[in-house]
Backbone bond lengths (Angstrom), bond angles and torsions (degrees), N, CA, C in turn:
res aa  C-N    CA-C-N  psi(-1)  N-CA   C-N-CA  omega(-1)  CA-C   N-CA-C  phi
1 M - - - 1.448 - - 1.520 109.08 -
2 T 1.315 116.06 137.28 1.460 119.84 176.25 1.510 109.46 -115.27
3 W 1.295 115.65 150.65 1.456 122.49 178.42 1.515 108.64 -95.08
4 P 1.332 118.51 158.64 1.473 120.27 177.35 1.525 110.00 -53.12
5 G 1.317 115.02 132.28 1.451 120.63 179.68 1.519 114.31 85.30
6 Q 1.338 117.30 -1.62 1.447 120.91 -179.55 1.527 108.77 -96.93
7 L 1.320 116.71 135.85 1.454 121.85 -179.45 1.523 109.95 -66.30
8 A 1.320 116.17 125.22 1.460 120.83 178.54 1.515 108.56 -98.66
9 L 1.298 116.64 124.57 1.451 121.53 177.79 1.515 108.57 -112.75
10 A 1.309 115.28 128.49 1.465 120.93 -178.25 1.520 109.12 -97.31
11 P 1.333 118.16 131.73 1.464 119.25 178.30 1.523 110.98 -66.74
12 V 1.297 115.51 143.32 1.460 121.33 177.23 1.524 106.80 -118.91
13 W 1.310 114.94 128.70 1.454 119.87 -176.85 1.515 110.04 -91.58
14 H 1.310 115.57 134.45 1.454 121.86 176.97 1.520 108.20 -119.67
15 T 1.308 115.80 139.44 1.459 120.41 179.32 1.514 109.11 -101.68
16 T 1.314 115.27 128.35 1.453 120.38 174.99 1.518 108.40 -131.69
17 A 1.298 115.92 121.03 1.471 122.96 178.40 1.527 111.55 50.43
18 G 1.329 116.30 42.69 1.442 120.83 174.33 1.516 115.66 84.49
19 S 1.325 118.44 -4.33 1.461 119.29 178.17 1.524 109.28 -112.21
20 M 1.318 115.35 151.61 1.458 119.54 -179.44 1.524 109.25 -107.53
21 S 1.319 114.94 139.04 1.458 119.40 175.51 1.524 108.47 -148.36
22 V 1.332 115.02 152.64 1.459 118.51 176.30 1.517 106.70 -78.02
23 N 1.318 115.61 118.90 1.456 120.30 -177.61 1.517 111.32 -99.31
24 T 1.301 116.76 -37.84 1.460 119.90 -175.79 1.521 109.04 -157.42
25 T 1.304 116.02 171.46 1.452 120.46 176.44 1.518 108.94 -120.95
26 H 1.308 115.17 151.00 1.455 121.78 -179.15 1.521 108.66 -128.08
27 P 1.329 118.00 148.15 1.461 119.84 177.83 1.523 110.92 -65.41
28 D 1.326 115.54 144.45 1.458 119.32 177.18 1.535 109.43 -81.19
29 D 1.328 116.47 173.42 1.468 121.10 -176.91 1.522 112.30 -61.48
30 D 1.330 116.75 -35.49 1.463 120.22 179.28 1.524 111.01 -62.67
31 A 1.323 117.16 -42.99 1.466 120.94 179.01 1.524 110.67 -64.34
32 L 1.329 116.74 -41.25 1.472 119.71 179.58 1.528 111.25 -68.02
33 E 1.331 116.58 -35.28 1.465 119.72 177.38 1.525 110.24 -65.99
34 R 1.332 116.61 -45.68 1.466 119.42 178.68 1.524 110.66 -63.01
35 Y 1.333 117.43 -35.66 1.466 121.84 176.74 1.526 110.19 -63.97
36 A 1.329 116.84 -46.78 1.472 121.32 -179.79 1.522 111.54 -63.87
37 L 1.322 116.68 -32.13 1.470 120.97 178.85 1.524 112.30 -80.46
38 G 1.327 116.73 -7.76 1.467 120.36 -177.12 1.520 111.70 73.45
39 A 1.331 116.48 25.43 1.459 121.34 -174.65 1.523 113.48 -92.97
40 I 1.326 117.76 3.99 1.464 120.07 177.32 1.523 107.27 -103.24
41 S 1.314 116.01 109.22 1.458 119.85 -178.70 1.519 112.88 -109.59
42 D 1.328 116.64 -17.35 1.456 121.12 -179.62 1.530 109.14 -74.79
43 E 1.324 115.91 116.93 1.462 120.98 -176.64 1.532 112.01 -60.78
44 S 1.335 117.48 -30.87 1.465 119.68 179.82 1.529 111.60 -69.52
45 E 1.310 117.28 -19.11 1.460 122.21 175.82 1.521 110.66 -96.44
46 L 1.320 116.40 -39.22 1.457 121.70 -175.84 1.533 112.62 -69.81
47 A 1.316 116.82 -44.52 1.469 120.71 -175.89 1.528 112.86 -58.88
48 P 1.344 119.48 -49.42 1.471 117.96 179.84 1.530 112.82 -64.18
49 L 1.326 116.39 -34.46 1.463 119.43 178.77 1.523 110.25 -65.29
50 E 1.331 117.12 -47.19 1.464 119.85 -179.82 1.521 111.64 -65.85
51 E 1.337 117.57 -36.58 1.462 120.30 176.12 1.524 110.04 -62.78
52 H 1.327 116.44 -41.43 1.463 120.10 179.13 1.531 110.31 -63.61
53 L 1.326 116.70 -42.63 1.468 119.90 -179.27 1.527 111.73 -63.68
54 L 1.323 117.13 -30.36 1.468 120.36 176.94 1.524 111.74 -69.40
55 A 1.329 116.59 -29.13 1.457 120.81 -175.13 1.528 114.05 -98.24
56 C 1.324 117.61 -20.70 1.465 120.97 -172.58 1.533 110.45 -117.51
57 T 1.312 116.15 106.25 1.466 119.61 -177.65 1.526 112.24 -67.36
58 D 1.342 117.23 -31.02 1.467 119.47 178.12 1.526 110.94 -63.39
59 C 1.323 116.26 -46.19 1.472 119.80 179.82 1.513 111.43 -70.20
60 L 1.327 116.95 -34.74 1.459 119.64 176.28 1.523 110.07 -62.07
61 T 1.309 117.11 -42.27 1.469 121.31 176.73 1.525 110.51 -61.71
62 R 1.347 116.77 -44.27 1.466 120.16 177.35 1.521 110.96 -61.31
63 A 1.333 117.10 -41.41 1.467 121.22 -179.77 1.526 110.55 -65.76
64 E 1.323 117.31 -40.05 1.469 121.03 178.58 1.522 110.62 -65.33
65 R 1.314 117.61 -39.84 1.470 121.05 177.53 1.522 110.54 -65.53
66 M 1.327 116.53 -39.84 1.464 120.22 177.82 1.524 110.34 -64.56
67 E 1.326 116.43 -41.57 1.460 120.12 178.23 1.528 110.90 -63.56
68 D 1.333 117.21 -41.64 1.463 120.62 176.88 1.530 110.50 -60.55
69 Y 1.328 116.29 -41.65 1.463 120.97 178.94 1.525 110.66 -62.89
70 V 1.325 116.79 -47.31 1.466 121.24 179.66 1.526 110.20 -59.89
71 L 1.324 117.30 -44.10 1.467 120.50 179.65 1.523 111.59 -64.59
72 S 1.329 117.76 -38.61 1.471 119.83 179.86 1.527 110.92 -68.96
73 V 1.328 117.41 -37.53 1.463 120.01 177.59 1.527 110.02 -66.46
74 R 1.323 116.64 -44.07 1.471 119.97 177.52 1.523 111.20 -60.18
75 S 1.320 116.39 -41.40 1.460 120.54 179.66 1.527 110.86 -64.49
76 A 1.327 116.41 -44.38 1.466 120.51 179.33 1.525 110.79 -62.39
77 L 1.321 116.65 -41.41 1.471 119.82 178.57 1.523 110.91 -65.27
78 S 1.317 116.60 -39.94 1.471 120.08 177.78 1.518 110.73 -61.64
79 Q 1.330 116.27 -44.13 1.459 120.22 179.83 1.522 111.10 -63.99
80 S 1.333 116.17 -38.39 1.463 119.89 178.38 1.521 110.95 -62.91
81 W 1.318 116.80 -43.80 1.462 120.44 179.68 1.526 111.40 -66.60
82 I 1.308 117.06 -37.49 1.473 120.24 177.31 1.516 109.62 -62.13
83 Q 1.327 117.65 -42.25 1.456 121.59 179.35 1.534 110.52 -64.67
84 V 1.320 117.00 -40.08 1.465 120.09 178.76 1.514 110.31 -64.61
85 I 1.319 116.88 -44.27 1.465 121.09 -179.21 1.526 110.44 -65.36
86 E 1.325 116.97 -44.09 1.467 120.55 -178.76 1.526 111.82 -66.53
87 S 1.332 116.79 -28.64 1.466 118.66 -179.92 1.525 111.53 -85.78
88 G 1.329 115.78 -2.09 1.455 119.69 177.94 1.515 113.68 80.53
89 G 1.314 115.37 14.27 1.417 118.13 -171.27 1.432 121.23 -100.66
């Protein structure tokens, strides 16, 4: 269980020679979204996440996609507000 603001790491199962074991943990989508939004300010949460992103290309790719999504949503919202302002509404 994680508390609000706590980094959630999801176990990832790796198979070796027919047996399964937890090898490492990866941040969940919520943690990556909060990271992309700049909403993680606690260094004890931020540091392990950034260290993981340096070592895990899969999670780095997920984080980059989340950041692209956040930027596109922000851009769309900005454009919507500009249209509202320009229409006098």
